[in-house]
C-alpha positions in Angstrom: -55.7 5.5 -17.4 -54.2 8.4 -15.5 -57.8 9.9 -15.9 -59.1 6.8 -13.8 -60.5 7.2 -10.5 -58.4 6.2 -7.6 -55.3 6.7 -9.9 -52.3 7.6 -7.6 -49.2 8.6 -9.8 -46.9 7.5 -6.7 -48.3 4.1 -6.2 -50.2 2.8 -9.0 -48.4 4.7 -11.9 -45.1 3.5 -10.9 -46.4 -0.2 -10.3 -47.7 0.3 -13.9 -44.6 2.0 -15.0 -46.7 4.9 -16.6 -44.9 7.4 -14.3 -41.0 7.7 -13.9 -39.8 6.3 -10.7 -38.6 8.9 -7.9 -35.0 9.0 -7.6 -33.9 8.7 -3.8 -30.2 8.6 -4.8 -28.5 11.1 -2.1 -24.8 11.8 -2.9 -24.4 13.0 0.5 -24.7 9.8 2.3 -23.9 7.5 -0.9 -21.2 4.9 0.7 -18.8 3.8 -2.2 -18.8 0.3 -3.2 -15.0 -1.3 -3.8 -14.9 -5.2 -4.4 -13.0 -7.6 -6.1 -9.6 -6.3 -4.8 -6.6 -8.8 -5.9 -3.0 -8.4 -6.4 -1.8 -10.2 -9.9 1.7 -8.3 -10.3 4.0 -7.3 -7.9 3.4 -4.0 -6.4 0.2 -3.8 -8.1 -3.6 -4.0 -7.2 -6.6 -4.5 -9.3 -9.9 -3.4 -7.7 -13.6 -3.3 -9.0 -16.0 -0.4 -8.1 -19.6 0.5 -8.8 -20.6 3.9 -10.2 -24.2 3.9 -8.7 -25.8 3.7 -11.9 -23.6 6.8 -13.7 -24.5 8.9 -10.8 -20.9 9.3 -9.8 -18.1 10.1 -12.1 -15.1 8.4 -10.8 -13.5 6.7 -7.7 -10.7 8.1 -5.9 -8.6 5.3 -4.1 -6.5 5.4 -0.9 -4.8 2.5 1.2 -2.6 1.8 3.9 -0.1 -1.0 5.0 -1.4 -2.8 7.8 0.0 -1.5 10.9 -0.1 2.4 9.3 -2.4 5.0 10.2 -1.4 7.2 7.6 -3.6 6.6 4.3 -1.6 6.9 0.7 -3.6 8.1 -2.0 -3.3 5.7 -5.1 -4.9 7.4 -7.7 -8.5 8.4 -9.4 -10.1 6.2 -12.0 -13.4 6.3 -14.3 -13.2 2.6 -15.4 -13.5 -0.5 -13.5 -11.5 -2.3 -12.9 -8.7 0.2 -11.7 -5.0 -1.0 -11.5 -3.4 0.6 -8.4 0.5 1.1 -8.0 1.1 0.2 -4.5 4.2 1.7 -3.0 5.6 -1.4 -1.3 8.8 -0.8 0.9 10.8 -4.0 0.1 10.8 -5.2 -3.3 10.0 -9.0 -3.4 8.6 -9.0 0.0 4.8 -9.4 0.1 2.8 -6.9 2.3 -0.6 -6.6 3.6 -2.6 -3.5 2.8 -6.1 -2.0 3.1 -7.5 -0.2 0.2 -10.6 1.8 0.1 -12.3 4.2 -2.4 -14.6 7.3 -2.4 -16.9 8.6 -4.8 -16.1 11.4 -7.2 -18.6 13.5 -8.9 -17.9 16.6 -10.8 -14.2 16.4 -9.4 -15.2 16.5 -5.9 -15.2 13.7 -3.5 -18.8 13.1 -2.1 -20.5 10.6 0.2 -18.8 8.1 2.6 -15.7 6.1 1.7 -16.1 2.2 1.3 -15.5 -0.5 3.8 -11.5 -1.2 4.1 -10.7 -4.2 1.8 -7.7 -6.2 3.0 -5.5 -7.6 0.3 -2.3 -9.1 0.4 0.2 -7.3 -2.2 2.7 -9.4 -4.2 6.2 -7.9 -3.7 
């Protein structure tokens, strides 16, 4: 088949799956994906994340109380969902937070941070 006239590995080969697909993944431009962020216990948040088909090793999470500009590092996780301990200011009082993640490859932050995801953290 590969010897046939008009065979193009980039078109015909990939369409017929006789050639490996080209990998267009770029660590420098990858934007982390964080979703399913919920607070199921006081001062804790569970957040799911994607690992780009195994192309990244882990996700580093950070967050801030709404109204604050300073981000707090919440930890690095290799398994989704991640269980994040949130430093709330007053026990027993719920707080609104924004959480984001950033991909990690070979112990280095790569790509762009995810969108900020709002969550009401139980007090």
